[in-house]
N, C-alpha and C positions, 0 to 999 in steps of 0.2 A: 504494500500500500504505500502511496506518496504522501499521505498526511490525512489528520481525521478532520473532517468538515462537519460543522453542526449547523443545521439551515433551522433558523427560528421563523416561522410563519404559521399563521392560524388557517390559511389557505391551503387545502388538499391537493388542489390542482397545480399551486405554484411549487409546493414541496415534492410533488412528483416530478415536475418540469425540470427544476434545478438538479434533482437527483439524477435524472435520466442523462444531464448535460455534464456530469461529473463521471458518468459511468466508464467513458472511454479511458480516462486517466486513472482510473483505478483507486479512487481515493476512498476512505472508509469515511462513509457519511451516515450521520446520525440526524434523527428530526425531533424537532420541539414545537408546540402548538401554543404554549403559554410560557410566561417569565419563571413560573413555577417548574416547570419541568426544564426548562434550560438550567437554571440552578442546581437542580436535582442531579442532570447529567454532568455538569464540570464537576460537580463534587465528587463525583466517581472517577473522572478522567478529563483532563484539560484538554480540550479541541486546539488544532493549530490554528483554525480560523472560523469566526463566527460571521454566517451570513445572517442578516437580521431585516426583516421587511419593516418598512417605514409606518406601514399600517398594523404592526403587531398590537394585540389587544393591550388598551390602555397608553398606546403610541409607542413605536419603535425607538424614537428619541429619548423618551423617557426610560426605556428599557435599556437604551444604551448606557443611559448615565447610572443607572442602578448596576449595570454589569461593571463600569469602570471604577465604582466605589467597591467592588470586591477586590482585595489584594491579591488573592490569586488568578484574577483576569488581567492584571496591569500590563502583561506583556503578549496578551492574546489579541491579535488584529480583529477589528470588527468591521465590515461593509456591510453599508445600509443601502439598500435597494428600494427602489419605487418612487424616489422623489421626484419624479416627472421632471419639469422644467422650472421647478419652484426654489428660485434663488434663495429665499428666507430659509426654506428648509434645509438645502444644502449648508448653509451657514451654521444653522442651529446643530444640524447633525455631527457636523465639524467640531463645533464647541463643545458637544457632549461627547467626544472623544472618539468619535467614528475615524478610522484610518482612510476610508474611503466611503465617498456617496455616488450611487448610480442612478440614473433618471429612471429607468425601469429593471424589469426582470431581465437581467444579462443573459446575452445570447452565448453559446458554446464557445465559440472562438474569444470573445471578449471576457467571459468568464475564466476561461483557462488561461489566457495570458496573465489576467490580474493575479489568479492564484499563484501563478509561478512566481511572477515578481514579489509578492508578499511573502511566500515561504522561503525565497531565495533570501531576502533580506533578513527575515527570523531566523533562518538556520545560522546566517553569519554572526547575528548579534549572539545568540544561543550560544554559539561555539567559543566565543570571545568571554561571555560571563561564566560558562563552565571551567575554562582554563583559568579564569581568575579565581573561582571559588577553591579550584583544586590547589592552587598555589597559596590559598589561604590569605589573600589579599582584601582588603577592605577600603572602601573609599575610592576616589579617584584623584588622578594626578594633579588637577588643578582645585582639590576639594579646600585645601588649607586656605587658599587666598580668597574664597568665595567671589572671584571675579572672573566674568566671562567677557571677552571683547565683543564689540558689537558684530552682528552677524553680517557678512558681506555676501550681497547676491549682484549676480548678471543677468540683465534681459538680454537675450541675443535674438534681433529682429533686423530685418532690413529697413522697416519703416522708420526712417529716425524722428519723424514729427510725432508718431504715437509713442515713441519710446520715451521722449521726454515726460509726457503726461503719465506713462506709466511709473517711471523712475520716480517720480515727485510723490505720487499718491502711495505707492508702495513703501517707500521709505517712510512716508508719516505714518502709516498703519503697521508697519513691521518694527519700525524704530531701528531700521537698518541701514547700512553703507550701501546704498544700489548704484549701481552702474548699468549702461547700455552700450552694445556693441554689435557691429555686424559679424558673422560666422567666422570670419578670417580672422578677426581681432580675437575672438574667444579662444581660438586654437594655439594664438602665439602668447597666451598668457604665460607670464615668468612662472616656474614651480612655486616659489615663494610668496607669489601674489594670488594664486587662484582662489576663487571665491570659494564660499560656503556652499553656495548653491547657484545653479543655472536654470533660468526659466528660457526654455527654448520656444520660442512663437512659431508654430506650423505655417509655412509658407504654401497656400494652397495650390499654387501653381506649379510649385517643385517640393512636393512632399518628400521627395526621396534626399534632397539635400537636408532637409531638417533631422531626418532619420539617420543620415550619415553622421551628423555633428554627434547626436545622441551617442552612436557607436564610437566614434573617435574620442569623445571626451570620458567615456567610460573605459576604453581600452589603454588610455595614457595613465603612466603611474602618478602624474603629478595631479590628475582631476580624477582618479579611480573611484574615490571616495566621496566625491561630492554628491550633493542632492542634486538631482536632474528632475525639472517638472517641464512636461510637454504640454504648451498651452494651445488647445486646439481653436482653429479659426471660427469654427461654429460649435453647435451643440454635440454634433458628433464628427467623426471622422473615420475615413477607411484605413488610416495607418495607425490607429491607436493601440491595436495589439502588437504590431510589429514595434512600435515606441518603448512599450514595457517589455517585450523580449530583447530590445537592442540595450536595455539597461534604464529607462527612465524610473523614476521612483512612483511617480503617480501621472495622472492624466487629467488636465484640466478642461473642462468644457468652456467654451467661448459663448458670449464675447467677455473681454477682462473685465475681473471683478475683484479690485484692491482687496476687499474686506475677505472673500474667498481664498485669494492666492496668499494673503497674510497669515491665515488661520493655517493652511497646508504649510507653508515654508516653517512657521514658527514649531508646530510638531515635529516635522521631518529635520530642521537643522538641530533642535534639541536633542533629539536621539541620536543625530549624527555625531553631536559632540560629546554625548555620552560614551559613544563607541570610541571615538577618538582617544578620549580620557583613558577608558579600558584598554585601548591597543598600546598607547604609549606606557602607561604602567605594566603591562604584560612585556613589552619591550625591553622596560628598564630591567625586571627581574630577570628575563633572559639573559640580557647583558651581565647582570651580576654574577649569575651561576655560570658564566663563560669567561669569567676574570678572576684574577688571582687576588685575593682580598689585601695582600699586604702590598704588592706593588702598582697593582691596577692595570697591568697588561694581562694578555690572555693567559688561560691557564691550559693544563693538559688535556682536558676533555675539549676545549675547543681547537686546540693545535692537532691531536688526532683526528677529528672532524675535517680541518682544513687539510690536512695531508691527503687524506681518502679522496676528498674532492679534486685536489691538484693531481692525485695518480690516475683519477678516472678521465678528466681532461686530457692527460698526458697520454694514455692509451689509445685515447680517440683521435690523436693527432690535431687536437684544438689548442693544444699549447706548446710551447717549447720547452727546452729542457729547464729543469730549476736545480737549485742547490739546497743542501740541508746543512746547517752549522749547528753543532753542539758545543756549548760553552760552560766551563765549570771551574768556580771561582776556586783559587788555589790556597790551601790550607786555611779553609774558612772556618773549621772547628777551632782553630787558635784564636780566631776573631772573638767567638762567642764564649770561649775559655777564659780569655784575657781582659774583655772589656764588657762582657754580658751579652744577654740576648737581645736586650735593646738596641744597643750598638750593632750588633749584629742584623737586626731587622732594617735600621738605617743604612747599612752597606747595600743591603739586597734592593732597597729603593733606589740609593745612589746609582747603582749598576743599571738597573734597569732604565733610568731616566738616561744614561749616558747611551746605552745602545738604541733607545728610540731616537737621540739626537742625531744619529749616523745613517739609521734606515731610510729608505726611499718609502713614498706612500704605499707603494703597492706589496714593500715587504711585511712579513709577518714575524713577529716576536711573541714568545711565550716563556712563562716559568713553569717547567715541568718537573723539577725536584726542588729538594731543600735549596741548593745553592747551584741548580743546573737550568740553564736557559737553553730554548730552541729558537733558531731563526731560519726562516725559510726565504729564499730568493727566488722567486719567480721569473721566469725567462734569463737566467744568469748561467752563462758557460764557465769553465773552470777558471779562466782569467778574472772574469768579473767576481766570481767568488772567492778567489785569493785575495783581490783588492780590498773586497768589503770584510773579509775574515781579518786581515791585518789591520784595517782601519778599527774595527770593534776590539781588537786585543789592545790597540794603543789607546784608544778612548778611556779603557778601564783603568790603565796601568799608569797613564803619563802624569795624572794629578792626584795627590792624597784626597782622602775623603774626611771633611771634618765630623769630629763624633761629639761636640760640644766639650765644654771645660776646658777649652784649650787643647783638646786631645785631636788627634788625626791619625790616618793610617793610610798606608799605600798597598792596593791590593791588585794581585795580576790575575788572569783568567788563561786557562788552556783551551783549546779550539780544536774541534775535530770537524773535517770537511768531506762531503760527499756529493758528487753531483749525478743527477739522473741520466740515464742514455735510454736508448729504445728498448722495448720490450716490456712486459708487464712485470715479470720476476725482477727485474731490476728496480722499478719503481717501489715495489712492495719493499724491497730490502734497502732503500737507501737510508733509512733512519739508522738500522743496524750498523749499515757500513760508516756512517757518521761517528755512532758510538764507539767502534773498534778504532777510528783515527783519534777520537778524544783520547781512548786509553794510551795510545801511543805518544800523544803529548804528554801525558801525565807521567808516562814510564821515561820520556825523553828529557825530563828537567822541568818540564812545567813552563808557562809563560810562553807556550809555543803554538803554531798553526799547523796542524798535519792534514794532509790529504789522504784519504784512502787509495791505496794502489792495490791491483788485483792482486799482488803478489802477497798483500797481508793477509788475505783471506786463508792462505795455505797454512 
C-alpha cells in the first residue's frame, strides 16, 4: 500500500467515487461519515492524509479546526474539497489549518498528483524528525534566539505591471520581503540569495515554460528546498497535475488573491523553516560524530569512509592517483609523562593546526589514533606527495610549541607515504603500505619521510 487515506464525507456517492479514484494507486482507504467516526478511526491508526468534504456534518471547516486541535493530528495533511469557486470559503479553510482546498470533488489525475506531492513532502519531513528523535535532539537550531528573519518570496511572471501590484499587496499581507522577476532572472539567483519561496505565475500561452521553471528550481541544489507555488491563470489548468509532479508544493487557482496566497505561503514557509532547522541540527550532529573532539579535524570513522569512496572512484577511473600519508608524533609519551596530559592535548591541537595550514582545500586530514594522523592527497603522484610530506614534517618540527607558564617543547613527526596505482587490490592496500612506510621511518631514526617501496613488502 502507498499510504492510508481517510475520506470524511457524509454522502455515500462521494465516498464511493473518491475510493474508486484511489483504487489504481492501491492506497489503504478508510471511510467516515461523521466527526465522531473520524476521531474514532484516528485514535486506532493515524492516516497519512485526510480528505474532508467542506459540507461535512456541522461544517467541514469547523471539523478541520477540531482536527487541528488534536495534537496527534498536527502533522497529518488535511485536504478540503467542495469549496466551489467560493473565495471566502477557501480562505476560511486555509485559516482553519487545511493544507489544500479544492473547488470540487477531485478527478483521478488531479487527486493522484496532489496525494503524491503531499505524501512526498510528508515523508521527507517525517524522515528528518525520526532521525532527530533517534539522535535524542530536542529543539531547533535557531530556537535559542527566538528570531526568524523575514520571509523572502519571489514572484516569477513576464507581466511587469501586474508584478508590481502583486509584490506590494503580498508584502503587506505576508509581512515578507517580496521581489518580482522574469524566469531567466529567477534561475540566475545566487545560492546565498535564494528566496524561501517562489510564486510561479502560469503563462497560458506557454505553459511548458512555467513547468520547466518548476522542474529547474526543484532540481538545482541552491533552490531544491524552496517552497514553490504554481499560480494558475484561472480557476483551472490542464498543467496543474504536471506542476505538482514536477515539484510544486501547491497549486493556487486564479485570479491573484493576496490574502489566499499569503495564507498558503505563511503555512508552507513556516514548515520549510522548521525542516531547515532540523536539517541544520542533524548536519551539526553528523559533523560532530565525524570529527575528533580534541583537535576539531576529522576522525577515523570519517577517514575510513573517505578512503572507501576515493577507492571506488579510483577503480571506476573517475579520479587520478592519490597519496596516503601516515604521521606519528615522535616520543609523544614523554610529553605526557613530563608535562602532563593537558599539555599533551595542547600539542595535539597545535600539530593539527599546523597540518591544516599546509594542506590544500581538497586534501583530507584526520586523527586516527592517539598521536597518529592520516593525510590523503587526491590527484597526487609520487613527486607531489614527497613535496607535501616534507612540508608537513617541517611545519611540525620547525617551531617550538608553547605550553604556557614559560614552557615550550619542540616535537618531530615520522611520516610514511604510499601512492595508489592502478588496480583494486593496490587501492585497498594503500593504507597498509603507508603504515609499513611509517614503521620504517620510526625504525630509521624518526623525524623522517619514508616512501613505501615494493621490496619493503618482502
